[in-house]
C-alpha positions in Angstrom: -16.2 21.5 0.4 -16.0 19.7 -2.9 -17.3 16.3 -3.2 -16.0 13.3 -5.4 -17.4 9.9 -5.8 -15.7 6.9 -4.0 -13.8 4.9 -6.4 -16.1 2.0 -7.6 -19.0 3.2 -5.6 -20.8 5.7 -8.4 -23.6 6.2 -6.3 -21.9 7.2 -3.1 -20.6 10.9 -3.1 -17.5 11.3 -0.8 -15.6 14.0 0.9 -13.3 14.3 3.6 -16.3 15.2 6.0 -18.6 12.3 4.8 -17.3 10.2 7.8 -19.2 12.5 10.1 -22.7 11.0 9.0 -21.7 7.7 10.3 -20.9 6.0 13.8 -17.4 6.9 14.5 -15.9 4.5 17.2 -13.0 5.3 19.6 -13.4 9.2 19.2 -12.4 11.2 22.2 -15.3 13.0 24.2 -14.1 16.4 23.2 -15.9 18.8 25.7 -15.2 22.2 23.8 -16.5 21.9 20.2 -15.4 25.3 19.5 -11.9 24.7 20.2 -12.0 21.5 18.1 -13.3 23.3 15.2 -10.7 25.8 15.6 -7.7 23.4 15.7 -9.1 21.5 12.7 -9.3 24.6 10.5 -5.8 25.6 11.8 -4.4 22.1 10.6 -6.4 22.5 7.3 -4.4 25.5 6.6 -1.1 24.2 7.1 1.3 22.3 4.5 0.7 18.4 4.1 3.3 16.4 6.0 3.7 13.9 3.0 2.9 14.2 -0.4 0.5 12.4 -2.8 3.5 11.4 -5.1 5.2 9.6 -2.3 1.9 7.7 -1.5 1.7 6.5 -4.9 5.3 5.4 -5.1 4.4 3.4 -1.9 1.4 1.7 -3.7 3.7 0.8 -6.5 6.3 -1.0 -4.1 3.3 -2.7 -2.3 1.9 -3.8 -5.8 5.2 -5.8 -6.1 4.7 -7.3 -2.8 1.3 -8.3 -3.9 2.7 -10.2 -6.7 5.3 -11.9 -4.6 8.2 -9.7 -5.5 8.8 -8.2 -2.0 8.0 -8.1 1.5 6.6 -5.5 3.7 8.4 -4.7 7.0 5.9 -2.5 8.9 7.5 -1.6 12.3 7.8 1.2 15.1 6.7 2.1 18.2 3.1 1.1 19.9 2.3 4.8 20.7 4.7 7.6 20.0 5.4 10.1 22.8 5.9 13.7 22.4 8.6 13.6 24.6 10.5 10.9 22.2 11.1 13.3 19.3 14.7 13.4 19.9 17.5 12.8 17.5 18.8 9.8 19.4 15.7 8.0 20.0 14.5 8.3 16.2 18.0 7.3 14.9 17.8 4.4 17.1 14.7 3.1 15.9 15.7 3.6 12.2 18.8 1.5 12.8 16.7 -1.4 14.0 14.3 -1.1 11.0 17.5 -0.7 8.6 19.0 -3.9 10.4 15.9 -5.9 9.9 15.6 -4.9 6.2 19.1 -6.0 5.5 18.7 -9.3 7.3 15.5 -9.9 5.4 16.7 -8.8 1.9 19.8 -10.6 2.2 18.7 -13.8 3.7 15.4 -14.0 1.8 16.6 -12.4 -1.4 13.4 -10.2 -1.8 13.2 -6.3 -1.8 11.9 -5.0 1.6 9.4 -2.4 1.5 10.1 -0.3 4.9 7.2 1.4 6.5 7.5 2.7 10.0 4.9 3.3 12.8 6.4 6.6 13.2 5.6 10.5 12.5 2.1 10.2 13.5 1.4 7.1 15.9 0.0 9.4 18.6 -3.3 8.1 19.4 -4.3 4.7 20.5 -7.9 2.8 20.9 -8.8 1.7 24.2 -10.9 -1.4 25.6 -12.8 1.2 28.3 -13.2 4.6 28.1 -12.4 5.0 31.6 -9.6 3.4 34.3 -9.9 3.5 38.0 -6.9 3.5 40.6 -7.6 3.3 44.4 -11.3 4.2 44.0 -10.5 7.3 41.5 -11.9 7.0 38.0 -10.6 9.1 35.1 -10.8 8.9 31.4 -8.5 6.5 29.7 -5.1 7.5 28.3 -5.8 7.7 24.4 -2.3 8.8 23.4 -0.7 12.1 23.4 -2.7 13.3 20.3 -5.7 13.4 22.9 -4.5 13.7 26.4 -1.7 12.9 28.7 -0.7 9.7 30.7 -0.5 11.2 34.1 -3.3 10.1 36.3 -4.8 13.4 37.1 -8.1 15.0 35.9 -6.6 18.0 34.0 -4.0 15.6 32.0 -6.7 13.3 31.1 -9.1 15.9 29.6 -9.2 15.6 25.8 -7.6 18.7 24.4 -7.8 19.7 20.8 -4.8 21.6 20.9 -2.7 18.5 21.1 -3.8 17.9 17.4 -1.6 20.6 16.5 1.1 19.7 18.8 0.8 16.1 16.9 1.4 17.8 13.5 4.4 19.8 14.8 6.2 16.7 16.4 5.4 14.6 13.3 6.8 17.2 10.9 9.8 17.2 13.1 10.4 13.5 13.1 9.7 13.6 9.3 12.5 16.0 8.8 15.1 13.9 10.6 14.0 10.7 9.0 14.4 12.5 5.4 17.7 13.6 6.6 18.8 10.2 7.8 17.5 8.0 5.0 18.8 10.5 2.1 21.8 12.1 3.9 24.1 9.2 4.0 23.3 7.6 7.2 21.2 4.8 5.2 24.3 4.1 3.1 25.0 0.6 2.8 28.6 1.0 3.3 27.7 2.2 7.0 25.9 -1.1 7.6 28.1 -1.8 10.6 27.2 1.6 12.5 23.6 0.6 12.7 24.5 -2.1 15.2 23.2 -0.4 18.5 26.1 -0.5 21.0 24.3 -2.4 23.6 23.2 -5.1 21.0 26.7 -5.3 19.3 28.0 -7.9 22.1 25.2 -10.1 22.0 24.8 -13.2 20.0 22.3 -11.4 17.4 24.6 -8.5 17.2 27.3 -10.7 16.2 25.0 -12.7 13.8 24.0 -9.3 12.3 27.8 -8.2 11.9 28.4 -11.6 10.2 25.9 -10.6 7.5 27.1 -7.0 7.6 30.6 -8.5 6.8 29.3 -10.8 3.9 27.8 -7.7 2.3 30.9 -5.8 2.9 32.8 -8.5 0.8 30.1 -8.4 -2.0 30.5 -4.7 -2.3 34.2 -4.8 -2.7 33.7 -7.6 -5.4 31.5 -5.5 -7.5 34.0 -2.7 -7.0 36.8 -4.9 -8.2 34.6 -6.0 -11.0 34.4 -2.4 -12.4 30.9 -1.3 -11.2 30.8 2.2 -10.2 29.1 1.9 -6.7 29.1 5.5 -6.3 26.4 5.8 -8.9 24.2 3.2 -7.5 21.6 5.3 -5.7 19.8 2.4 -4.2 23.2 1.6 -2.1 23.4 5.1 -0.6 19.7 5.9 0.4 16.6 4.1 1.2 13.0 5.1 1.0 11.2 4.8 4.6 7.4 5.5 4.4 5.4 6.7 7.5 2.1 5.2 8.8 -0.1 5.3 11.5 -3.6 4.0 12.5 -6.2 6.5 11.1 -8.0 6.8 14.4 -8.8 10.6 15.4 -10.9 11.3 12.1 -10.9 15.1 12.8 -7.1 15.1 12.5 -7.2 12.9 9.1 -9.9 15.1 7.7 -8.0 18.3 8.3 -4.7 16.8 6.6 -6.6 15.4 3.7 -5.6 17.2 0.2 -6.7 17.1 -3.2 -3.8 16.3 -5.4 -3.0 18.9 -8.1 -1.9 16.3 -10.7 -4.7 13.7 -10.5 -7.6 15.4 -8.6 -7.4 12.5 -6.4 -7.8 13.1 -2.3 -5.1 12.1 -0.1 -4.5 12.0 3.5 -1.4 13.8 3.8 -0.7 12.9 7.4 1.1 9.6 6.5 1.9 7.6 3.4 0.0 4.7 4.7 -3.1 4.7 7.0 -4.7 1.6 8.5 -8.0 0.8 10.3 -7.8 -1.1 13.4 -9.6 -4.3 14.7 -11.9 -2.1 16.8 -13.1 0.5 14.0 -13.1 -1.8 10.9 -17.1 -1.9 10.8 -18.4 -1.7 7.3 -21.1 0.7 8.2 -18.6 2.9 10.3 -17.0 6.3 9.8 -13.3 4.9 9.6 -14.1 2.7 6.6 -15.9 5.4 5.0 -13.0 7.8 5.4 -10.6 5.6 4.2 -12.4 4.4 1.3 -12.1 7.7 -0.4 -8.5 8.7 0.0 -6.1 7.2 -2.3 -3.1 6.3 0.0 -2.2 2.6 0.4 -4.4 1.6 3.5 -4.2 -1.3 5.7 -7.1 -3.1 7.8 -6.4 -5.2 10.7 -8.4 -8.6 11.0 -8.8 -10.3 14.5 -10.0 -14.0 15.1 -13.5 -13.1 15.1 -13.2 -11.9 11.3 -14.9 -14.1 8.7 -14.2 -14.7 5.2 -17.4 -12.6 4.1 -16.4 -9.5 6.1 -12.8 -9.8 4.7 -14.3 -9.8 1.1 -16.7 -7.1 2.0 -13.9 -4.7 3.4 -11.8 -5.3 0.1 -15.0 -4.4 -1.9 -15.2 -1.3 0.2 -11.9 -0.2 0.3 -10.5 -1.3 -3.1 -13.3 -1.8 -5.5 -11.0 -1.2 -8.3 -9.0 -4.2 -7.3 -5.6 -2.0 -7.8 -2.7 -4.1 -6.4 -0.9 -2.4 -3.5 -3.8 -0.4 -2.5 -5.0 -2.7 0.4 -3.0 -4.6 2.7 -4.9 -6.7 5.2 -3.0 -7.4 8.4 -3.8 -10.7 10.3 -3.7 -10.6 14.3 -5.1 -13.9 15.0 -3.1 -15.2 18.1 -0.7 -18.2 18.2 -3.3 -20.8 19.0 -5.8 -19.6 16.5 -4.0 -18.4 13.3 -4.1 -21.4 11.6 -7.7 -22.1 11.8 -9.1 -18.7 11.8 -6.8 -17.4 8.8 -7.1 -20.2 6.3 -10.8 -19.6 5.3 -10.3 -15.8 5.1 -7.3 -16.2 2.7 -9.1 -18.5 0.5 -12.3 -16.4 0.4 -10.4 -13.4 -0.5 -8.6 -15.2 -3.3 -11.7 -16.7 -4.7 -13.3 -13.5 -4.8 -10.2 -12.3 -7.0 -9.0 -9.5 -4.6 -5.6 -8.5 -4.9 -4.0 -7.9 -1.3 -0.9 -7.7 0.6 -1.3 -10.5 3.5 0.8 -9.2 6.4 1.1 -10.7 9.9 0.5 -8.9 13.3 2.0 -11.5 15.7 1.9 -9.2 18.7 -1.5 -7.8 19.6 -3.4 -11.1 19.9 -0.7 -12.6 22.2 -0.5 -10.1 24.9 -1.4 -10.8 28.6 -1.1 -9.2 31.9 1.6 -10.7 34.0 1.2 -11.4 37.7 3.4 -8.4 38.3 0.6 -6.2 36.8 2.4 -5.5 33.5 1.1 -6.1 29.9 3.7 -8.3 28.3 4.4 -10.6 25.3 6.3 -13.9 25.1 8.7 -14.0 22.0 7.9 -17.4 21.6 4.3 -16.7 21.1 5.2 -14.1 18.6 7.3 -16.5 16.6 4.8 -19.3 17.0 2.0 -16.9 15.2 4.5 -16.2 12.3 5.2 -19.7 11.6 1.5 -20.7 11.7 0.7 -17.6 9.5 3.5 -18.7 6.9 2.1 -22.4 7.2 -1.2 -21.2 6.2 0.0 -19.1 3.5 1.6 -21.9 2.2 -1.2 -24.2 2.4 -3.4 -21.8 0.7 -0.9 -20.7 -2.3 -0.6 -17.2 -0.8 2.3 -15.0 -0.8 3.3 -14.3 2.9 3.9 -10.4 2.1 4.6 -8.8 5.3 5.4 -8.4 9.1 3.7 -5.6 11.4 5.5 -5.3 14.7 6.0 -2.8 17.5 9.4 -2.3 18.4 12.0 0.4 19.8 15.6 1.1 19.5 15.8 1.5 23.3 17.1 -1.6 25.6 13.8 -2.1 27.1 12.4 -5.3 28.8 8.7 -5.2 28.0 8.5 -8.5 26.1 9.6 -12.0 27.4 12.2 -14.3 25.7 14.8 -13.9 23.0 18.2 -15.0 22.6 19.3 -12.7 25.4 16.3 -13.8 27.4 14.4 -11.1 28.9 13.0 -13.2 32.1 10.0 -12.5 34.6 12.4 -11.2 37.1 13.6 -8.7 34.4 10.1 -7.3 33.1 9.8 -4.2 35.3 13.3 -3.3 35.1 13.1 -1.0 32.1 9.4 -1.2 31.3 8.8 2.3 29.6 6.1 1.8 27.1 3.2 4.4 27.4 0.7 1.6 26.0 1.5 -1.9 24.7 4.8 -3.9 25.3 7.4 -3.5 22.4 10.3 -5.8 21.2 13.6 -4.4 21.9 16.5 -4.6 19.2 17.8 -7.8 20.2 14.3 -9.4 19.7 13.7 -7.7 16.8 16.9 -9.1 15.2 15.8 -12.6 16.4 12.4 -12.1 14.6 14.1 -10.7 11.4 16.3 -13.9 11.2 13.6 -16.2 11.8 11.1 -14.5 9.0 14.1 -14.6 6.7 14.4 -18.2 7.4 10.8 -18.8 6.8 10.8 -16.9 3.5 13.8 -18.9 2.3 11.8 -22.0 3.0 
């Protein structure tokens, strides 16, 4: 395959296959290499899921966030299910994202860039390659891109055919999202229709309705002043970009295409790809792969990260220092964010790297409940967010974004919130395949809190 030079690293040739020469963490133990090669070859012949021009538009929008003229809302499922590709589930997830974006934009007065963890979040890293139940050990569930959640030997076998299934489910999801966001559903005049039925009667639902009513009045005022609202495209449709963790590198390689306009390589599986805390090693395959595609990219930083590591990642992933190219996602934990994040913010700033700083207040606040379920307390999530904003304020950094796991379903996976999910409620509607997600009401709680933090 044709090679190019990694941007800013003229001595290093890059191709979509160059990651194969480096250590690749969290890759499934595929036991049929021929079937894997066949699936990758098939994927490489199929059309792109997203387009290079869309990825460039997102980079430009994130450039505005980097300059303090916007805010990134990066939200969606922990691990998408092949069984969840239904119109109602996708619509309800979109409703929550639209509601949160309205609250943030109206409450804080900044443009909200909307990126979904959707249409590709089918693979998950695991802390252990195997799990045991009642003395039986099987490979861990790695997401529907790799295997099935059923605790059976056949189901847990990594199946390359699932790479093709992932493409089809992502394409179906994208098709519906484009219809919703460009076909009238996202029209601001339908703002009341975004309130989910089970949420409307709650205190947060009522608070959202108050915001919606104020926006209605503003729209009527503009119309009365002679402004032709029908011609204002931004009132009737929205840009929702897709993202997922670039974990299974064979899938990402197969969907990487050279742009006919610029000659650059783009990973056309999603608009934005990110590297997780477990796979961000500088000499590893994931950093190598994403260093060469021109999509906007993200990288998670946990409490063990140092300023020197963060600067080195910036130099490796964004050597040209293009605003909007790189988002660094802090996931420190409520008790550690203030001490762990401050030196990293200062180090990156002193090195002159333009990045979007986003907060993932969920992953480092996960614990196992006495019932055996993994969960998170909304109070801890809020506490990490407040700590993130405080550190950004103290270091003169723009708090650029929020990265969370949520669902449009009325689940009881995270504890707390204005309509409190209690310890006794936890297992009543616990439906996630992996990590606990915020429900719609908790997501609105969070959006109002972030809007207040942005205002102040």
